[in-house]
Every structure is written in structure tokens, then in C-alpha cells.
KEFIMAR-953411 format. One record per residue: y, x, z of N, C-alpha, C in turn; chain. Coordinates in nm, 3 decimals, padded with zeros to 5 digits. Example, Ala and Ser with C-alpha at 12.3 -4.5 7.8 and 13.67 -1.06 7.14 Angstrom:
// KEFIMAR-953411
-00.569,01.319,00.780,-00.450,01.230,00.780,-00.330,01.320,00.780,A
-00.225,01.285,00.708,-00.106,01.367,00.714,00.003,01.290,00.787,A
This chain:
// KEFIMAR-953411
12.790,05.398,08.799,12.668,05.379,08.875,12.691,05.266,08.973,A
12.591,05.182,08.988,12.605,05.066,09.076,12.597,05.108,09.222,A
12.657,05.028,09.309,12.653,05.061,09.452,12.511,05.064,09.506,A
12.423,04.985,09.447,12.283,04.984,09.490,12.217,05.118,09.460,A
12.239,05.173,09.342,12.181,05.304,09.304,12.237,05.416,09.392,A
12.366,05.408,09.419,12.429,05.510,09.504,12.368,05.506,09.644,A
12.344,05.386,09.694,12.284,05.371,09.827,12.142,05.427,09.829,A
12.063,05.400,09.726,11.925,05.449,09.720,11.922,05.601,09.711,A
12.008,05.658,09.627,12.013,05.804,09.613,12.059,05.868,09.745,A
12.158,05.808,09.810,12.206,05.862,09.938,12.098,05.858,10.044,A
12.027,05.747,10.051,11.919,05.737,10.149,11.805,05.834,10.119,A
11.779,05.855,09.992,11.675,05.951,09.954,11.712,06.092,10.000,A
11.837,06.131,09.977,11.882,06.263,10.022,11.879,06.274,10.174,A
11.917,06.168,10.241,11.916,06.169,10.387,11.773,06.183,10.439,A
11.681,06.113,10.375,11.541,06.121,10.415,11.486,06.262,10.392,A
11.517,06.320,10.277,11.471,06.456,10.248,11.533,06.558,10.343,A
11.658,06.539,10.377,11.725,06.631,10.469,11.662,06.621,10.608,A
11.620,06.504,10.648,11.556,06.486,10.777,11.418,06.547,10.782,A
11.353,06.561,10.667,11.218,06.617,10.661,11.217,06.767,10.640,A
11.333,06.827,10.627,11.337,06.972,10.601,11.275,07.046,10.718,A
11.202,07.150,10.685,11.134,07.226,10.791,11.234,07.309,10.869,A
11.205,07.326,10.994,11.289,07.408,11.079,11.219,07.542,11.099,A
11.297,07.648,11.114,11.240,07.781,11.140,11.209,07.791,11.288,A
11.084,07.766,11.321,11.039,07.776,11.459,10.965,07.909,11.471,A
11.005,07.996,11.561,10.939,08.126,11.573,10.793,08.110,11.615,A
10.706,08.189,11.556,10.564,08.188,11.588,10.538,08.298,11.691,A
10.499,08.263,11.814,10.481,08.366,11.916,10.364,08.460,11.884,A
10.271,08.418,11.799,10.156,08.501,11.766,10.182,08.591,11.646,A
10.295,08.576,11.581,10.326,08.654,11.461,10.366,08.795,11.500,A
10.307,08.893,11.434,10.339,09.034,11.457,10.413,09.085,11.334,A
10.547,09.102,11.344,10.627,09.143,11.229,10.594,09.284,11.181,A
10.531,09.365,11.265,10.493,09.498,11.218,10.382,09.489,11.116,A
10.307,09.379,11.116,10.200,09.360,11.019,10.249,09.282,10.899,A
10.322,09.171,10.924,10.359,09.079,10.818,10.496,09.107,10.759,A
10.572,09.192,10.820,10.708,09.216,10.772,10.804,09.123,10.843,A
10.931,09.143,10.818,11.030,09.059,10.882,11.039,08.926,10.809,A
11.116,08.835,10.866,11.130,08.702,10.809,11.194,08.705,10.671,A
11.274,08.808,10.642,11.349,08.809,10.517,11.280,08.886,10.405,A
11.157,08.929,10.423,11.091,08.998,10.313,10.960,09.059,10.354,A
10.899,09.129,10.262,10.769,09.190,10.285,10.783,09.320,10.363,A
10.675,09.358,10.427,10.671,09.484,10.500,10.645,09.596,10.401,A
10.739,09.689,10.391,10.724,09.802,10.299,10.715,09.933,10.373,A
10.671,09.929,10.496,10.665,10.048,10.579,10.538,10.130,10.557,A
10.461,10.102,10.456,10.339,10.178,10.432,10.224,10.118,10.508,A
10.177,10.187,10.611,10.059,10.143,10.682,10.086,10.030,10.778,A
10.209,10.002,10.812,10.237,09.897,10.909,10.209,09.947,11.050,A
10.225,09.861,11.145,10.209,09.904,11.282,10.068,09.896,11.336,A
09.985,09.810,11.279,09.857,09.786,11.343,09.741,09.859,11.280,A
09.748,09.886,11.150,09.635,09.949,11.084,09.515,09.856,11.073,A
09.539,09.725,11.065,09.430,09.629,11.056,09.339,09.661,10.940,A
09.212,09.662,10.964,09.114,09.685,10.859,09.089,09.831,10.831,A
09.171,09.920,10.883,09.155,10.062,10.856,09.057,10.128,10.951,A
09.030,10.065,11.062,08.948,10.128,11.165,09.035,10.223,11.245,A
08.993,10.248,11.364,09.065,10.338,11.451,08.992,10.470,11.454,A
09.066,10.580,11.440,09.002,10.710,11.446,08.938,10.728,11.583,A
08.818,10.780,11.584,08.746,10.800,11.710,08.716,10.947,11.728,A
08.694,10.986,11.853,08.666,11.125,11.882,08.522,11.164,11.852,A
08.439,11.067,11.824,08.298,11.092,11.797,08.284,11.177,11.672,A
08.214,11.287,11.682,08.185,11.374,11.569,08.035,11.376,11.549,A
07.984,11.306,11.447,07.839,11.298,11.429,07.776,11.431,11.390,A
07.858,11.528,11.355,07.803,11.658,11.318,07.789,11.751,11.438,A
07.829,11.703,11.554,07.818,11.786,11.674,07.913,11.904,11.673,A
08.020,11.896,11.598,08.118,12.004,11.593,08.082,12.118,11.501,A
07.972,12.105,11.429,07.931,12.215,11.342,07.999,12.212,11.206,A
08.064,12.100,11.171,08.135,12.088,11.044,08.284,12.071,11.068,A
08.361,12.130,10.982,08.505,12.109,10.989,08.537,11.973,10.929,A
08.640,11.911,10.979,08.683,11.783,10.927,08.810,11.794,10.845,A
08.847,11.916,10.808,08.968,11.939,10.730,08.932,12.020,10.606,A
08.975,11.970,10.490,08.954,12.037,10.363,09.091,12.081,10.314,A
09.108,12.210,10.285,09.237,12.263,10.241,09.240,12.277,10.089,A
09.362,12.270,10.034,09.383,12.277,09.890,09.486,12.384,09.856,A
09.481,12.429,09.733,09.578,12.525,09.682,09.709,12.452,09.652,A
09.814,12.528,09.631,09.946,12.472,09.600,09.939,12.384,09.475,A
09.994,12.265,09.484,10.007,12.171,09.373,09.873,12.143,09.304,A
09.766,12.137,09.383,09.633,12.116,09.326,09.559,12.009,09.405,A
09.476,11.935,09.332,09.388,11.838,09.398,09.242,11.874,09.369,A
09.219,11.996,09.323,09.082,12.041,09.298,09.024,12.103,09.425,A
08.900,12.067,09.453,08.833,12.117,09.571,08.800,12.265,09.552,A
08.825,12.343,09.654,08.789,12.485,09.648,08.637,12.498,09.658,A
08.576,12.593,09.589,08.430,12.607,09.589,08.369,12.623,09.729,A
08.438,12.691,09.819,08.382,12.711,09.952,08.384,12.583,10.037,A
08.457,12.479,09.995,08.460,12.352,10.069,08.360,12.250,10.017,A
08.298,12.277,09.903,08.203,12.181,09.844,08.086,12.156,09.938,A
08.038,12.260,10.006,07.926,12.244,10.098,07.964,12.157,10.217,A
08.086,12.171,10.265,08.132,12.090,10.379,08.134,11.942,10.339,A
08.186,11.912,10.221,08.191,11.773,10.175,08.050,11.719,10.156,A
07.960,11.801,10.101,07.821,11.759,10.080,07.753,11.726,10.213,A
07.781,11.803,10.316,07.718,11.776,10.446,07.775,11.650,10.511,A
07.905,11.623,10.491,07.962,11.496,10.539,07.901,11.379,10.462,A
07.881,11.396,10.332,07.819,11.290,10.251,07.678,11.262,10.300,A
07.603,11.366,10.333,07.466,11.349,10.383,07.469,11.274,10.516,A
07.565,11.307,10.600,07.578,11.239,10.729,07.606,11.090,10.708,A
07.695,11.057,10.614,07.727,10.917,10.586,07.609,10.845,10.522,A
07.541,10.911,10.429,07.428,10.849,10.360,07.313,10.819,10.457,A
07.296,10.903,10.558,07.188,10.883,10.655,07.225,10.789,10.769,A
07.351,10.752,10.779,07.398,10.665,10.889,07.490,10.559,10.832,A
07.435,10.447,10.792,07.515,10.344,10.725,07.619,10.281,10.818,A
07.606,10.297,10.948,07.704,10.240,11.042,07.830,10.326,11.054,A
07.827,10.449,11.003,07.944,10.536,11.010,08.039,10.507,10.896,A
08.168,10.529,10.919,08.267,10.519,10.812,08.374,10.625,10.836,A
08.442,10.662,10.729,08.545,10.765,10.738,08.672,10.717,10.670,A
08.783,10.771,10.718,08.912,10.754,10.652,08.955,10.893,10.606,A
08.982,10.905,10.478,09.026,11.032,10.421,09.178,11.029,10.414,A
09.242,11.119,10.490,09.388,11.122,10.498,09.440,11.240,10.418,A
09.506,11.211,10.306,09.560,11.315,10.218,09.699,11.358,10.262,A
09.723,11.489,10.256,09.851,11.546,10.298,09.899,11.647,10.195,A
10.028,11.677,10.200,10.089,11.777,10.112,10.192,11.856,10.192,A
10.231,11.970,10.139,10.338,12.044,10.206,10.472,11.983,10.168,A
10.579,12.038,10.221,10.711,11.977,10.205,10.775,11.999,10.069,A
10.717,12.085,09.987,10.776,12.112,09.857,10.746,11.996,09.763,A
10.842,11.958,09.683,10.827,11.844,09.593,10.892,11.720,09.654,A
10.912,11.619,09.571,10.975,11.496,09.619,10.877,11.418,09.706,A
10.931,11.327,09.782,10.848,11.243,09.870,10.745,11.166,09.788,A
10.787,11.108,09.677,10.697,11.030,09.592,10.588,11.117,09.532,A
10.626,11.236,09.485,10.527,11.325,09.426,10.423,11.366,09.530,A
10.467,11.394,09.651,10.375,11.437,09.757,10.283,11.324,09.803,A
10.332,11.201,09.801,10.244,11.087,09.830,10.134,11.080,09.725,A
10.171,11.095,09.598,10.073,11.093,09.490,09.975,11.208,09.499,A
10.024,11.325,09.533,09.937,11.443,09.546,09.839,11.426,09.661,A
09.886,11.375,09.774,09.796,11.347,09.886,09.690,11.246,09.849,A
09.727,11.145,09.769,09.631,11.044,09.724,09.528,11.107,09.630,A
09.572,11.190,09.537,09.476,11.257,09.446,09.380,11.345,09.524,A
09.429,11.411,09.625,09.341,11.496,09.708,09.238,11.412,09.782,A
09.280,11.302,09.842,09.183,11.219,09.914,09.085,11.154,09.817,A
09.128,11.120,09.697,09.038,11.063,09.598,08.937,11.166,09.547,A
08.976,11.293,09.540,08.881,11.398,09.502,08.768,11.407,09.603,A
08.801,11.408,09.731,08.699,11.414,09.836,08.616,11.286,09.833,A
08.679,11.173,09.812,08.606,11.045,09.806,08.503,11.046,09.694,A
08.542,11.089,09.575,08.449,11.093,09.462,08.328,11.181,09.493,A
08.352,11.296,09.555,08.241,11.384,09.587,08.149,11.323,09.693,A
08.206,11.255,09.791,08.123,11.187,09.891,08.037,11.080,09.825,A
08.096,11.004,09.733,08.021,10.899,09.665,07.911,10.956,09.577,A
07.940,11.062,09.504,07.840,11.125,09.417,07.721,11.174,09.498,A
07.748,11.216,09.621,07.643,11.277,09.701,07.580,11.181,09.801,A
07.596,11.050,09.779,07.518,10.954,09.854,07.589,10.863,09.950,A
07.715,10.884,09.980,07.786,10.794,10.069,07.815,10.663,09.996,A
07.832,10.557,10.072,07.862,10.426,10.015,08.013,10.405,10.009,A
08.058,10.334,09.906,08.201,10.307,09.891,08.256,10.229,10.010,A
08.174,10.144,10.071,08.220,10.065,10.184,08.241,10.150,10.310,A
08.191,10.272,10.310,08.206,10.361,10.425,08.332,10.445,10.418,A
08.404,10.441,10.306,08.514,10.534,10.283,08.643,10.459,10.254,A
08.748,10.493,10.326,08.882,10.445,10.292,08.972,10.567,10.276,A
09.077,10.552,10.198,09.169,10.663,10.175,09.311,10.620,10.206,A
09.392,10.718,10.244,09.533,10.696,10.266,09.604,10.828,10.238,A
09.726,10.821,10.190,09.805,10.941,10.167,09.928,10.938,10.255,A
09.950,11.046,10.326,10.071,11.059,10.407,10.171,11.153,10.342,A
10.133,11.217,10.232,10.224,11.309,10.166,10.267,11.418,10.260,A
10.396,11.436,10.272,10.452,11.541,10.359,10.491,11.488,10.497,A
10.462,11.360,10.524,10.512,11.293,10.643,10.447,11.336,10.774,A
10.325,11.390,10.770,10.256,11.430,10.894,10.210,11.575,10.883,A
10.302,11.667,10.893,10.262,11.808,10.880,10.177,11.855,10.997,A
10.082,11.942,10.968,10.000,12.003,11.073,10.075,12.120,11.134,A
10.159,12.185,11.054,10.237,12.300,11.100,10.381,12.282,11.057,A
10.472,12.304,11.149,10.613,12.297,11.116,10.657,12.435,11.069,A
10.735,12.438,10.966,10.784,12.565,10.915,10.794,12.562,10.764,A
10.870,12.653,10.712,10.890,12.662,10.567,10.845,12.797,10.517,A
10.722,12.834,10.553,10.665,12.959,10.504,10.526,12.929,10.448,A
10.467,13.026,10.381,10.339,13.004,10.313,10.227,12.966,10.409,A
10.224,13.024,10.529,10.119,12.989,10.626,10.129,12.842,10.668,A
10.249,12.794,10.694,10.268,12.654,10.731,10.233,12.562,10.615,A
10.279,12.596,10.497,10.250,12.513,10.381,10.099,12.505,10.356,A
10.030,12.617,10.372,09.885,12.618,10.349,09.811,12.526,10.446,A
09.858,12.516,10.570,09.795,12.428,10.669,09.825,12.281,10.641,A
09.933,12.254,10.569,09.972,12.116,10.542,09.909,12.059,10.415,A
09.856,12.144,10.328,09.790,12.098,10.205,09.644,12.070,10.237,A
09.614,11.944,10.275,09.481,11.917,10.329,09.441,11.771,10.314,A
09.311,11.749,10.334,09.255,11.614,10.354,09.180,11.620,10.485,A
09.213,11.529,10.575,09.143,11.519,10.703,09.037,11.410,10.692,A
08.916,11.442,10.730,08.807,11.345,10.733,08.797,11.293,10.875,A
08.834,11.165,10.893,08.833,11.106,11.026,08.730,10.995,11.032,A
08.636,11.009,11.123,08.536,10.906,11.145,08.601,10.791,11.219,A
08.575,10.668,11.172,08.640,10.550,11.229,08.534,10.453,11.281,A
08.581,10.361,11.364,08.488,10.260,11.417,08.502,10.130,11.341,A
């Protein structure tokens, strides 16, 4: 290779090295939302809950309706006595387009973590489908599954497990 070509290649590499980007920290960056610099955020919901809405204490039913739907062991089928509660929440949503809900699916501690996440999701999707069938809009409903991660009752007995097998209907802003 001629000395001229070597000089051109060397200068090209030097120029490219000088143009390399530097890692300058972004003061506005929130790693709880975007993940760390070395990869994606795999923490589930993240720290901010952007786009999910914040649960509010406002109860449009005036406290006359329960916001918790319970399920049988290893089941995502709605119990017949809870169908009326879901129908009344659907009517509330259908009559008030400004309202929205987040359906939070839960499971008891039995089963693997992955299985319980899936079971909580199936439970929240069951309630979602019934709300949609009865007049609520898809844009008013979001779902999330916590599996066994947020128990309502601590304990390893049937009463505690029964309280943990649930979908919570939370009105959001």
C-alpha cells in the first residue's frame, strides 16, 4: 500500500474517532421509565405508570357497588352472583364517557409466578370482555396482572387465598 493511501486511511479513522458520540447524561431521563443505560426496563409496570392513569378515590357508584370481583381456585370464570356487579359498572362507564377503569388481576400464592401472572391476566380479561359486551368502550378500560405479587391477605390458608383471587376495578383519571 502506498504511503498516500495509508495517510488517507489514517486520517479517515482519526476523523471518525473525533466524531464519535460521547455518553452525556440526560438530566431529564427517568431510568425507572426507560430502563438503565445497558438495557430495557423489565420491571413490569415501571416506576411512573405513564399512560395508565392514577387510581382515584372517586367512586361514581356512591359506594353502592363493590369494586372487587372474586374468583374460584384456578379459575377465570365469573361467578354468577358477580355478573350483576360487572353489569352495573359497565352501565356506569357507558353513561359517563369521561370515566375510565383499570382492571387489576390477582391470584393466590399457589402456582408458579408466571402461571399466576397469566391467571391474573385471564381474570382481568374476563371482566373486560363483560364490560365491553355491556356497553363500556375499549378506550375506557385498561388491564394489568399482578399475579401473586400484591396479596390482599397475608397467610397460607383458604380464607387468605380466597381474598387474593380477585380483580379490582379501579377508577382512574
